[in-house]
N, C-alpha and C positions, 0 to 999 in steps of 0.2 A: 605435748612438747612445751617446755618452759619458755616464757617470753624473756627477751634480753633487752635491757636498756641500751640506748646508743652510747651511753657514757660509762658502762661497766660491763664486765665479762660474766659476772655471776648471775644465775637465774633470780628473778624477782617475782613475787606474787603481786599481781596488779589488781586482784579482785576487789579490794576495798576502794581503790581509786576508780575502777570501772563502775562500781555501784554508785559512787559519789557523782561521777559524770552523768550516768544514766538518770539519777534522781534530779540533778540540777537541770539537765536539758529538758526533761519531761516537765518539771515544775515551771521553769522560766520561759520555755520556748515551744510548748506543745501546740499552741495556735499556729505559729509560724511553720513548725515542722509538718503540721497537717495540711498546709497550703502549698508546700513546695514538693517537687519530685525528689525521690530518694537520691539521685545523682547530684542534685543541687545541694542537698543537705550534707552529703558526704564531702563534696568539694569544699563547702564552707567550713566544716569542721577541720578538714585537712589544712586549709589555709591558716586557721587559728592555731592549730598545733604547730605548724611550721614557724609562725611568728613567735610563738612561745619558746621554741628551740633556739631561735636567733637571740632572743632576749636573754635566755639562760646562758648561752655561749658568751655574750657580752659581759654578764655578771661574773662568770667564771674567769674571764680574762682580767677583769678589774681586780679580782681577788688574787691574781698572780698565777693562776693555772697556765701552764704552757700548752700551746696547741698540740704538741706531741704527747701530752698526757691524756688526750681525748681519743677514744677508740671509735673510728668511723667504720660502720658496717655497710 
């Protein structure tokens, strides 16, 4: 089943971004990830993802996007 971005309705292939995230996390955080439980790692990544979404929403608003242009799922 295709993944959908929170800001668009068309399917998007996230495989390149997923690979980039995997490589970056492995390279930069392998020691930390090996020391924390899975639920802590997932919770941390989720918090970072949420903060990035908030930052992107602020940038979009500054560029003049109206709130009703964003599709919330």
